[in-house]
C-alpha positions as CSV (number, residue, x, y, z in Angstrom):
1,X,-3.3,-18.3,-8.2
2,X,-6.3,-15.5,-9.5
3,X,-8.3,-14.5,-7.1
4,X,-10.3,-11.5,-9.6
5,X,-8.5,-8.5,-7.8
6,X,-6.9,-7.5,-11.0
7,X,-6.9,-3.3,-10.8
8,X,-8.6,-3.1,-6.9
9,X,-6.9,-0.5,-5.1
10,X,-5.7,-1.9,-1.4
11,X,-4.5,0.3,1.6
12,X,-2.2,-1.7,3.6
13,X,-0.3,0.0,6.9
14,X,3.0,-1.4,8.4
15,X,4.0,-2.5,4.5
16,X,7.8,-1.6,5.7
17,X,8.4,-5.2,6.5
18,X,6.9,-8.5,7.9
19,X,3.1,-9.7,7.5
20,X,2.4,-5.8,6.0
21,X,5.0,-6.4,3.3
22,X,4.2,-9.9,2.4
23,X,0.1,-8.5,2.2
24,X,1.6,-6.2,-0.1
25,X,3.7,-7.9,-2.1
26,X,0.7,-10.7,-2.5
27,X,-1.7,-8.2,-3.6
28,X,0.3,-6.8,-5.7
29,X,1.3,-10.2,-7.3
30,X,-2.7,-10.3,-7.7
31,X,-2.8,-7.5,-10.0
32,X,-4.0,-4.8,-7.2
33,X,-3.0,-1.2,-7.1
34,X,-1.8,-0.8,-3.3
35,X,-0.8,2.6,-1.3
36,X,1.4,1.0,1.5
37,X,2.3,3.2,4.7
38,X,4.6,2.8,7.6
39,X,6.6,5.1,10.0
40,X,10.3,4.6,8.6
41,X,10.4,6.1,5.0
42,X,13.8,4.4,4.3
43,X,12.5,0.8,4.7
44,X,9.2,1.8,3.2
45,X,10.9,3.1,0.2
46,X,12.8,-0.1,0.3
47,X,9.9,-2.3,0.4
48,X,8.4,-0.1,-2.4
49,X,10.8,-1.3,-5.0
50,X,10.1,-4.8,-4.3
51,X,6.1,-4.7,-4.0
52,X,6.4,-2.1,-7.0
53,X,8.1,-4.7,-9.4
54,X,4.6,-6.4,-9.7
55,X,2.1,-3.5,-9.8
56,X,1.8,0.2,-9.4
57,X,2.5,1.1,-5.9
58,X,1.7,4.6,-3.6
59,X,3.8,5.0,-0.9
60,X,3.0,7.6,1.9
61,X,4.7,7.8,5.3
62,X,2.6,7.2,8.5
63,X,1.8,6.5,11.5
64,X,-1.4,4.6,12.0
65,X,-2.0,6.2,15.6
66,X,-2.3,9.3,14.1
67,X,-5.6,10.5,13.0
68,X,-4.1,13.8,10.9
69,X,-2.0,10.8,8.9
70,X,-4.5,8.7,8.2
71,X,-6.6,11.1,6.6
72,X,-3.7,12.4,4.8
73,X,-2.6,8.4,3.6
74,X,-6.3,8.0,2.8
75,X,-6.5,11.4,0.6
76,X,-3.3,10.8,-1.2
77,X,-5.0,7.2,-2.3
78,X,-8.0,8.7,-3.2
79,X,-6.2,11.1,-5.4
80,X,-3.7,8.4,-6.7
81,X,-6.1,6.0,-7.7
82,X,-10.1,7.3,-6.9
83,X,-11.0,4.9,-4.7
84,X,-10.3,2.1,-1.9
85,X,-11.4,-1.5,-2.2
86,X,-9.2,-3.3,0.2
87,X,-8.1,-2.1,3.5
């Protein structure tokens, strides 16, 4: 399916498993650059290997209930990709 998302930048939380990972995989398969976060770095790294097979992925360990972690994730995403299109 082509949703016209090629080269868009998406930030996906809780992307180490479940719905978050499925969203990241689907967006990467559509050509998005994805920035993913989750609390567990080991699980996040495992997920990033699979997601990265479809395109460019940035991994940032973060707890979305912590405002400082969210700010750090956003800054890292901007540094790498320059902007965010999808959150």
